[in-house]
N, C-alpha and C positions, 0 to 999 in steps of 0.2 A: 466618485459616483456614490449615490445614496440608494441602497437596495431596500426592498420591502421587508425581506427577511433579516433577522439579526445575524450578520456575519462580518468577518474581517478578513480580507484577502488582499494580496499583492500579486499582480500578474506582470511579468516581464515578457514582452513580445519582441523577438529579434527578427530583423529582415535580412535580406542578402543571402538567403538560402538558395542553392542551385535547384535545377529542375527536379521535380518530385520523382519522376521515373528513374533518373540516375541515382537519386538518394536511396530509393527502395531497392534498386538492383545491387548496390554496393553496401547498403545499410550503414552509411556514415552517421546518420542522425540517431540510429539505434544505440550507437556507442555512447553518445552524449546523454540520451535518455536514460541509459543504464547507470552511468556514474552520477549524474545530477539527481536522478530520482531515487537513488539507493537510500534505504532506511537502515542499513546494517551498521555495525559499530564503526565509528570513525567517519561516518558519512556527513554530508553537508547538513542534512536534517538533524542528525544527532547533535551536531555543534550548535545549531539554532535552538534546539530544545534545551541544551545545557545552558545557553545564555538567556533562556526564557523569552525568545523572540518569535518562535513559531511552534505550531503543533502538528503541521502536516506540510507536505511538498510533493508536487508532481511535475514532470517535464516531458516534452515530446513535441512532435510535429503537430501543427494545427492548420486547418484550412488548406490542405494540399490541392494543387491544380496542375494542369499539364505544363505550365511554365515555371513553377516553383512552389514554395511553401513558406510558412512562418514557423518559427520555433518558439515555444512558450514555456516559461517556468512559473508555476502558480504556487504561492506560499500561503497557508492558512496562518494568520497572524494572531498573536496574543495581544492583550492591551498594551504591553510594553513594546511589542513589535510594531504596533500601529503608530505609536509615538516616535519610535526610532526606526522608521521604515527605511531611511537612507542607509542605516547600518546593514539591513537585510540585503539591499541592493548591492552594497559593497561586498558583502559576504559571497553572494552569488558570482559576481564578477571576479572576486578574488579566487574562488574555486576554479573558474575557467582559466585564470592565469596559471594556477598551480597545475591544472591538467595539461596546459600547453607546455609548461616546463618539463613535466614528467614524460610527456609523449604517450602515444597509444600503446597499450599493454597487450601483449599476445595472450596472456592467460585469461584476461577478461573476454577477449574476442572468442577464444576457444570455448569458454563456458557458455557464452551466448549461443554459439553455433550448435553445441551439443544439446542444450536445452530445447532449441527450436526443432532439431531433428527428432528428439524424443516425443515432443508434443505432436509433431506431424505424424509420426509412425503409429502412435496410440490414440489418435484423435477419433472421437466417436462420429458415427455417420450422421449427417445433417439431413433434415427434411427439405424437400424442394422449396418450401416457402421461406426457409431460412438460408438455403444455399444461394438462391437467386439474388437477393439483395447483397449478400456477402461478395459474390462475384462482381456485381455491378460496382460496388465500392472499390474492390481491388483493381478493377479496370482503370481507375484513375491514376494508379501508380505502378502498374505492371503491364507488360506486353501480353497479348492474347495467349501465347504459348506458355506463359508463366502464371496464369490466373490461379491454378490450384495449388501448386507447390512453391510458387515464387516467394510468398511471405516467409516460408520456412527455410529457404535456401540461403546460406551464408557463404560467400566466396572466401578466398584467402584475404587476410586483413590488408586493407589499402591504407598504409600509413600516411602517404602523401595526401590522399583524399580526406582523411580524418583530420589531419593537421590543418588543411585548408579550410574545412568547415569550422574548426575551432577558432581560427583567426578571424573568420567572417563574423562569428558571434561576438567576438571582442571588439572588432573594428567597425562593424556595420551599425545601422540604426537600431535604436531600442526605444520602445514605448513602455512607460510605466503606468499601470492602472491600479489605483487604490479604490477599494470598495468597503464601505462601512457606514452604518447609520450615524456614527459619531462625527462624520464629516459634513453633516447637514448645514452647519453655519458657514462652511466654505464653498458650498455648491449653490450657485444662484441661477444657473441656466436650467431650463426645463425641456426635456426631449418631447417632440411633438406627438409621437404615436402613443407611447406608454406613460408619458408624464413623469419619467424618471428625472430626478434632479442630479445635475452634474456640473463640473467645471473643467475648463481646459487651460493649461499653462505650459510654458516651455520648461522642459526638464533641464536644470543646470546642475551637473554633478559637482561634488566637492573635489578639491585637488587630489585628496588621498583616496578617493573611492576607486575600487578596482584592485587595490593592493592589500586589502584586509583579509588574511587567511586565518580562520578561527583555529584556536588551539586544539590539537588532537584530531584535526580533520585531514583526511587524505583520500586517496583512491580506494575503492572497495578491495577487501582482502579476498583470497580464494574461498569459494563457497563450499563448505563441507557437506552440503545436502544435495549436490549434483549427483544423480544416480550414475553408477558405473557398470553394474551387471544386472540389469532387469531381466526377470524370467517369470514364467507362469508357474505357480506352485501346483504340484500334483495333489491328489486327494489326501495322502498321508501327511504331507507337509501342511496342508490346510487344517487338518484335524489337530496337528501339533500346535500350530499357531493359535488355533481357537481355544486351546486349553490355557492360554495366558502364561506361557513360560518365559524364561529369559529375562531381558531387561524390563519388559513391561510389568512383569510380576514384581520385580524389585522396586520399580517406581511406584506401583500401586501400594505396596506394603509400607512405603514411607508415609502414606497418609493415614494409615490405620489408627495410629495413636491420637490423631487430631479429629477423628470423626465421632460425632455424638449422635445418639438416636437409639432406637429400639433394636436395630439389627446388630448382632454380635459378629457376624461373619465379615464385616467390612464392606467395601464397595463391590459392586458387580460390574464386570467388564464384558462386553460383547464384541467379538471381532468377526466381521463379515467380509470375506474375499469377493472379488468380482467373478461370480460363477457364470453370469449371463453372457458377457462379452469377452470373458477370458483375457482380461488385461492384467498386467502386474500391479494392480491397485487393490486397495481394501479400505475399510472404515472401522475404526474402533470408537465406541461410544459408551459412556456410563454416566450415572447420576449419583451425586453426593447429596443424600438427604439428611438434614440435621435436625429437623423438627416437623411436626405434623402440619403446621400452618404458621405463617409469619404475618406480622402486622405491616401496615404501610411504611412505618418508619424503618422496620427491618428490611423491607424490600428495597428501599432507597439506599440503605447502608450496603446491602449486597451489591447493588448496581455500582456504587462508588468503589467497592472492593474489587469487583471484576474489572473495572476500568483501570485500577492500579496494577492488577495482574497483567492485563493486556499491555500496559505501558512498559512494564518491566520485561515483557516477553517480545516486545516489538522488534528489536534488532534480530533476535533469533528467528522469529516468525517470518521476517522478510526473506532471509536466506532460504528458509524452508519452503516458502511460497514459490520462489524461483525454481526450486527443485521439485515442484509438483506436489507439495503438501499443503493442505489447508487445515484450519482448526476452527472449532466452535467453543465458545465459553460464554454462557449466558446464565442468568439467574431467574428463578421462578419462585413461586410461593412455597415451594418445598425444598429448595436447595439449589445446587449448581449442576448444570448440564455441561458435560465436557465431551468433545469429540475431535478426532483427528482422521483425516482421509487423504488418499493420494497414493503415490507409488510406495509400495511396502518396504523397499530396501532400507530406507532411512526412517521409517515411521516410528520404530521403537525408540530410536535415539531422541527424536523430537518430542515424543510423548513423555519420555522420562524428564526432559528439561521442562516441559510444560507443567507437569505435576509438581516438580520441585518449586516452581514459581507460584503455583496455587497454594502450596503449603506456606511459603514465605516469599512474598514478592520482593522484599528487601527495600521497599520505598514507602512503608507505611508512615514514616515520620517526615516525609517530604511535604511540607506545608504548601509550597508553591504548586506542586502537582495536584494536591487535593483541591486547591482553589481553582485551578484550571478545569478540573473535571466537574466541579460544581457549576462553574460558569457555563461550560458547554451544555450541561444538562438543563440549566435554566433557560439558556438561549434556545435550545431545541424545543422546550415546552412552549415558550412564547411564540416561536415560529409556527407552531401547530395552528394558530389562529389564521395563518395565511394559506393553509392547505385548501385545495379544491375539495368540496364536500364529500364526494364518493370515497377518495383515498382516506380522508380523515375518519369517516364512519368505519371503514375497515380497521384502521388503527385502534380506534376506541373499542370496537367489538373484540379485537384480539386481546387488548389489555384487560377487558372485562372477563374474557375466557380464562386467561392464565391466572387472574386474581381469584 
């Protein structure tokens, strides 16, 4: 298929999935979404990045209905991945073969269940306008008595059910969808409504497809960022944490020598606990200012540098995101804006790791990564021409504001 936007993607759609209500009740598909969509060290995505075939991957149920559902794996391809897309298909199927041999893992299921319970216990109240459509969507996959808590309830692991779903993904039907403007010479059909160019053909797998397991790829390891003892900090503890002691202070001090500018006291850090809803969460944010103003060239260099930092932090950040932590790393005309938010129990550990990567990403000599970041940036700029005018105007107004 030939899209209007500049993108390269491969989507594998698997059929033969059992009824959606049964799937959501026992969460069989969640197990495969977790292991296939993992971005941690040793994941399928890390292996595809290492071989320079992909830059992103997602997996999960799509188009659920009362009688069943489809399971999709979508891969954001590099130019090499587009040319060798059959190897990407083989890697995905090889991972499913490996997961079938290893069998369902209790520790992965226990982590998923605990994270779901924490998210449900500390979930913010929803407005009626947001709650109503959420319940309507949930009603497609849960019984009426389970609409509110059903998505967060994980029963004991059903080994037989997970193994059965894994075999159906391997043995059932599979549709391969390639999407790129570089396929224009091969797509001669025109879709009647939107005028999209496409082509249909029978997928003929190679004899050795489905057995290729990438080096260093395996099931996810235990997540060190899963909270274990969440609690609400009292006023004295809040004041102590607000004074930037412990690991955060050590991590911030590591950057002091590398910061340039007029300020001699180093970076300023602000920690703000959740005083309004009294949840065990907080936000730490600070700005690294290295000069009064930067040129357009410097702004682009900063953008590439932050991209390299994000790439080096990706595996650590994925585990942290599952544990309820998020981060912000963005560049402006005055420097870098850094922020971490979420459950405070593991926040200091993640912030320390993040600041170490900001100081030295460890991948500045990776020519391949540099090329991919530049390519993504250029494709994003060219795709702006396809934006609907109102969002495009907002983007341009924001860019003018930060400049």
